[in-house]
C-alpha positions in Angstrom: 36.4 21.5 7.5 37.1 18.0 7.5 33.4 16.0 7.2 32.0 14.1 10.0 32.1 10.4 10.2 29.2 8.7 10.8 28.5 5.3 11.9 25.2 4.9 9.5 23.8 7.4 7.0 20.1 6.6 6.1 18.7 8.2 2.9 15.0 8.9 3.1 13.0 10.1 6.1 9.8 8.4 6.0 8.1 5.4 8.0 11.3 2.7 7.2 14.4 5.7 7.8 12.7 7.4 10.6 12.3 4.2 12.6 15.7 2.5 11.7 17.4 6.0 12.3 16.0 6.6 16.1 16.6 2.8 16.9 20.3 2.9 15.4 20.9 6.3 17.4 19.4 4.9 20.9 21.9 1.9 20.7 24.4 4.6 20.4 25.2 4.5 16.7 26.2 7.8 15.3 23.9 8.5 12.9 22.6 10.9 10.1 19.3 10.8 8.1 19.2 12.0 4.6 15.5 13.6 3.4 15.5 15.2 -0.1 12.0 17.2 1.1 11.9 19.9 3.8 9.9 17.9 6.1 9.8 14.1 6.8 7.0 11.5 6.6 5.3 13.2 3.9 4.4 9.8 2.7 3.0 8.9 5.9 0.8 12.3 6.1 -1.5 11.1 3.0 -1.7 7.2 4.2 -5.1 6.0 5.8 -6.6 9.3 4.0 -4.5 11.4 6.3 -5.4 9.5 9.3 -2.1 6.8 8.7 -3.1 3.0 9.1 -0.1 2.3 11.1 -0.2 -1.4 10.8 -2.7 -4.5 11.4 -3.7 -5.8 14.8 -3.9 -9.6 13.4 -2.2 -11.4 16.2 -1.2 -14.5 13.7 1.8 -13.4 12.6 2.2 -16.4 10.0 -1.1 -15.0 8.8 0.2 -11.8 8.5 3.2 -12.9 6.5 0.7 -15.2 4.2 -0.5 -11.7 2.8 2.8 -10.9 1.4 2.6 -14.2 -1.0 5.9 -16.1 -1.9 8.1 -13.0 -0.6 6.4 -12.9 2.8 9.1 -15.6 3.9 11.8 -13.0 3.7 9.8 -11.6 6.4 9.4 -13.7 9.5 12.9 -12.6 10.8 11.8 -8.9 10.7 8.3 -9.5 11.9 9.6 -12.0 14.6 12.2 -8.9 15.9 9.6 -6.0 15.8 6.2 -7.2 15.4 2.7 -5.5 14.8 2.5 -6.0 18.6 5.8 -4.4 19.1 4.9 -1.4 16.7 1.7 -0.4 18.9 3.6 -0.8 22.2 6.3 1.5 20.7 3.9 4.4 19.8 2.2 4.1 23.0 5.1 4.1 25.1 6.5 7.1 22.9 2.8 9.1 23.9 0.7 8.1 20.8 -2.4 6.5 21.7 -3.9 4.0 19.1 -7.1 2.3 18.3 -8.2 -0.6 15.9 -10.8 -0.4 13.5 -13.2 -2.6 11.3 -10.6 -5.3 9.2 -8.3 -4.7 12.6 -6.5 -1.6 11.0 -4.7 0.1 13.7 -5.1 4.3 14.1 -3.9 7.3 15.9 -6.2 7.9 18.4 -6.5 11.3 17.1 -7.1 10.6 13.5 -4.4 12.5 12.5 -1.1 11.2 10.5 0.9 14.0 11.8 0.8 12.9 15.2 2.6 9.7 13.9 5.1 12.1 12.4 5.7 13.9 15.4 6.1 11.0 17.5 9.1 9.6 15.3 10.7 13.2 14.8 10.7 13.3 18.8 12.3 10.0 19.1 15.1 11.3 16.5 15.7 14.1 18.6 15.9 12.4 22.0 18.2 10.0 20.6 20.5 12.6 19.2 20.3 11.5 15.3 21.5 14.3 13.0 18.9 14.9 10.2 19.3 16.8 7.2 16.3 18.2 5.4 16.7 19.5 1.7 19.5 17.1 1.4 18.8 14.8 -2.2 22.0 12.3 -2.9 23.3 12.9 -6.2 25.8 10.1 -6.5 27.1 7.4 -4.5 30.9 7.0 -4.2 32.4 3.4 -3.7 35.5 1.6 -3.4 37.0 -2.1 -3.1 37.9 -3.2 0.3 40.9 -5.6 1.3 38.4 -8.4 0.9 38.0 -7.7 -2.7 33.9 -6.4 -2.0 32.7 -3.3 -3.2 31.7 -0.9 -0.5 30.3 2.9 -0.5 32.8 5.1 0.6 30.3 8.5 0.7 27.3 9.7 -1.0 27.4 13.5 -2.6 24.7 15.7 -2.0 23.2 17.9 -4.6 24.9 20.8 -2.6 28.4 19.0 -2.9 28.3 18.2 0.9 30.1 14.2 1.2 28.7 12.5 3.7 30.8 9.3 5.0 29.8 6.6 7.1 30.7 3.5 8.1 27.3 1.6 7.0 24.6 3.1 4.6 20.7 2.3 4.5 18.7 2.8 1.5 15.3 3.8 2.9 14.1 6.0 -0.1 10.8 4.4 -0.8 9.5 2.9 -4.3 8.0 5.3 -7.2 4.5 5.9 -5.7 2.9 9.0 -5.2 6.2 10.6 -6.3 4.7 14.1 -5.7 6.1 13.2 -1.8 9.5 12.5 -3.3 9.1 8.8 -4.2 10.4 9.0 -7.2 12.6 5.8 -7.6 15.9 7.5 -7.7 17.6 4.9 -6.0 17.0 1.9 -8.6 19.6 3.6 -11.0 22.1 4.1 -8.5 21.8 0.6 -6.9 22.0 -0.6 -10.6 24.9 1.3 -11.4 27.0 -0.8 -8.3 25.5 -4.2 -8.7 22.2 -4.6 -7.5 19.3 -6.3 -9.2 16.1 -4.4 -9.3 12.7 -6.1 -10.2 10.6 -4.0 -12.4 8.6 -1.6 -10.2 5.2 -1.7 -10.9 2.2 0.5 -9.2 0.4 -1.6 -6.7 -2.6 -0.2 -4.9 -4.0 1.7 -7.3 -7.1 2.3 -8.5 -8.5 0.9 -11.8 -9.5 2.5 -15.2 -12.6 0.8 -17.4 -13.8 1.4 -20.8 -17.4 2.0 -20.1 -18.3 5.3 -19.8 -21.6 4.3 -17.5 -19.0 4.7 -14.1 -19.4 8.6 -15.0 -23.2 8.3 -13.6 -21.9 6.7 -10.5 -18.8 8.3 -9.3 -18.5 9.0 -6.0 -20.8 6.0 -5.0 -19.7 4.0 -2.3 -20.5 0.4 -2.4 -20.1 -1.9 1.1 -20.3 -5.5 1.2 -20.0 -6.5 -2.5 -17.9 -9.0 -4.1 -15.9 -7.8 -6.9 -13.7 -10.5 -9.1 -11.2 -10.7 -11.5 -11.9 -12.7 -14.6 -10.0 -13.5 -18.0 -11.4 -16.4 -19.6 -11.3 -18.0 -15.9 -11.6 -16.5 -12.7 -8.7 -14.6 -11.7 -9.0 -13.3 -8.0 -11.7 -12.0 -6.0 -12.3 -9.8 -3.1 -15.2 -9.1 -0.6 -15.5 -5.6 1.1 -15.9 -1.9 0.3 -15.2 -0.3 -3.1 -16.5 2.8 -4.5 -16.8 4.0 -8.2 -14.5 6.9 -9.6 -15.2 8.9 -12.5 -13.3 6.9 -14.7 -13.6 3.5 -12.8 -13.1 1.9 -9.4 -11.2 2.4 -6.3 -11.4 1.5 -2.7 -10.0 -1.3 -0.4 -11.1 -4.2 -2.5 -10.2 -2.6 -5.9 -6.7 -1.3 -4.7 -6.1 -5.0 -3.4 -6.7 -6.7 -6.8 -4.7 -3.8 -8.6 -1.4 -6.0 -8.7 -3.2 -8.9 -10.0 -4.8 -6.5 -12.7 -1.1 -5.2 -13.2 0.3 -8.5 -13.8 -2.2 -9.8 -16.0 -3.2 -6.7 -18.2 -4.1 -7.5 -21.7 -7.6 -7.5 -23.7 -10.3 -9.3 -22.5 -9.6 -8.5 -19.2 -13.1 -8.1 -17.1 -13.9 -7.2 -13.5 -17.8 -8.6 -12.2 -19.3 -6.6 -9.1 -21.6 -8.8 -7.3 -23.7 -6.1 -5.7 -25.4 -8.9 -3.4 -23.1 -11.5 -2.5 -24.6 -12.9 0.5 -27.9 -14.2 -1.6 -27.9 -16.9 -4.4 -29.8 -16.5 -7.4 -32.9 -17.9 -6.6 -33.0 -16.0 -3.3 -31.9 -12.9 -5.1 -34.9 -13.5 -7.4 -37.4 -14.1 -4.8 -36.2 -10.9 -3.1 -36.5 -9.0 -6.0 -40.1 -10.5 -6.8 -41.5 -9.9 -3.0 -40.0 -5.8 -3.4 -41.9 -5.4 -6.5 -45.2 -7.0 -4.9 -45.1 -4.9 -1.6 -44.5 -2.1 -4.3 -47.7 -3.0 -6.2 -48.6 -0.1 -8.5 -45.7 2.0 -8.2 -43.6 2.5 -11.1 -40.5 0.6 -11.9 -38.0 3.2 -11.3 -39.6 4.0 -7.6 -39.7 0.0 -6.7 -36.0 -0.3 -6.1 -35.3 1.9 -3.3 -35.0 -1.3 -0.5 -32.8 -3.1 -2.8 -30.3 -0.7 -4.4 -28.7 2.7 -3.3 -30.2 5.8 -5.0 -27.3 6.7 -7.6 -27.0 3.0 -8.9 -31.1 2.6 -9.5 -30.9 4.5 -13.1 -28.3 2.8 -14.3 -29.4 -0.6 -13.3 -32.7 0.0 -15.0 -31.0 1.4 -18.2 -28.6 -1.7 -18.5 -31.7 -3.7 -17.4 -33.9 -3.3 -20.7 -36.8 -2.9 -18.3 -39.4 0.3 -18.8 -38.8 2.7 -16.0 -42.5 3.9 -16.0 -43.6 0.4 -16.1 -45.7 -0.7 -13.1 -43.8 -2.8 -10.6 -46.5 -5.6 -10.6 -46.2 -5.9 -14.6 -42.6 -6.5 -14.3 -42.2 -10.3 -16.2 -40.2 -13.3 -14.6 -37.7 -13.0 -17.3 -37.1 -9.7 -16.5 -36.7 -10.0 -12.8 -34.0 -12.9 -13.9 -32.5 -10.7 -16.2 -32.2 -8.1 -13.2 -31.2 -10.8 -10.8 -28.3 -11.4 -13.3 -27.3 -7.8 -13.4 -27.2 -7.2 -9.6 -25.2 -10.5 -9.7 -22.8 -10.0 -12.7 -22.4 -6.4 -13.2 -19.3 -6.4 -15.6 -17.0 -4.0 -16.6 -13.9 -4.1 -19.0 -10.4 -3.1 -17.5 -8.7 -0.6 -19.4 -5.4 0.2 -17.2 -4.0 1.5 -13.9 -4.0 4.7 -12.5 -0.7 4.5 -12.2 2.3 5.5 -9.8 0.6 8.8 -8.9 -2.4 7.0 -7.1 -0.6 4.2 -6.1 -0.4 3.4 -2.3 2.5 1.0 -2.9 5.4 0.0 -5.5 5.5 -3.5 -6.6 9.0 -4.7 -7.2 12.1 -3.1 -6.2 15.8 -4.8 -4.9 15.9 -8.5 -5.7 15.6 -10.2 -2.3 18.0 -13.0 -3.1 20.2 -10.0 -2.8 19.3 -9.4 0.8 19.8 -10.9 4.2 16.9 -11.3 5.3 18.2 -11.6 9.3 19.7 -8.3 9.2 18.8 -6.2 5.8 22.3 -6.4 4.5 23.2 -6.2 1.1 24.6 -9.3 -0.2 26.3 -7.3 -3.1 27.7 -4.4 -1.6 29.7 -5.0 1.8 28.2 -1.9 3.6 24.8 -1.1 2.5 21.2 -2.2 3.9 17.8 -1.6 2.8 14.6 -1.1 4.4 10.9 -0.7 3.3 9.1 -0.3 0.1 13.0 0.0 -1.7 12.7 -3.9 -1.5 11.0 -6.0 -4.1 8.0 -6.9 -1.3 4.4 -5.5 -1.1 1.5 -6.6 0.3 -2.7 -5.7 0.5 -4.1 -2.7 2.4 -4.8 -2.8 5.9 -1.2 -1.3 7.4 0.5 -4.3 6.4 2.8 -2.5 4.2 3.6 0.0 6.9 4.3 -2.7 9.3 7.2 -4.2 6.9 8.5 -0.4 6.9 8.6 -0.4 10.7 9.7 -4.1 10.9 12.4 -4.1 8.4 13.7 -0.3 9.1 13.9 -1.2 13.1 16.2 -4.6 12.1 18.2 -2.6 10.0 18.6 0.1 12.6 20.0 -2.6 14.9 23.1 -2.8 13.0 25.6 -1.0 15.3 29.1 -1.3 13.5 27.6 -3.6 11.4 26.3 -6.2 14.1 23.2 -7.2 15.6 21.9 -6.0 19.1 21.9 -8.8 21.3 
């Protein structure tokens, strides 16, 4: 039986691949979406702790783009074509209600990531996109065309099936959360056919510290704290929410610091937690003195409940060197200053990052210099496109990285027979 020829074959049924396939089919292309897993959107299902932080509702696109650093310039056209507002409108128009939470994070109103995947699968079905599950790509077959440019002729699946198409779109993700299927297979193929791949590294990942004291604090959520990164000088800082794990730290601001930690990993890298960032030293010292005065004859260990969460108190007492059974009104000025110093600068030594198995996103990927930002088309391979995490671009937590997937996927999907829709 002769293989069907498609207008576009898309590898990877994640966020970028599904929106690209649906949009291409909507425009009239014959589309096949290839997914190695037996279900679509496995990574989508675990984002936002199973709630799926769809995008960020910041109405200033330039500010959103700035969150991606120097590589953010690549996104101007894609974000302009399919913005965060367009994303919300798309889902609302396709029956998925959304809501905006703290930090302008957009979630499905149901708090259920499965609803997002279901919405996208219906979009694919309604537009007659052909979806093949359990179809990992085994190899890519290329040729040289009449213009002496390399093009992909077909991809061969593990079961031996050959997929022939006019164009191919790689939306196969990076290496983060490999248990969802993101194992970075495409990097090897792309290098073989001439693309440059910037070394992939885990980004938005928990960090590991050397001090065992964190075991006592595991599970403690910190709100409205500042965490800074130091290596002879201050490299970065974030304000917001974090949490202790049994071997380090996680939470939104820690994840956002992790990329800089990865870039500067070396002996002497420290993080400093300011538990009271809204109070300067003199104000905090007065606050401590006031709290101790109010507790009067109580033991020191029982006098910090208004200042600190219960789980943190025994650790702070031990590190302060102040005897826990000392009367509150007997704590000296020098001891109060030492306590204030500890609360403003709780220092931990960075040992490393947890790695790809817990990383939300991959830093690195296809070199943006080899991709046309207005079409997502390869400048190296004549009929190849890219979308999503496979590209060398990553941003902070808060819906930014999924917005990249939606925008680049939608734009790449608009390539109907290789030309942009009008």
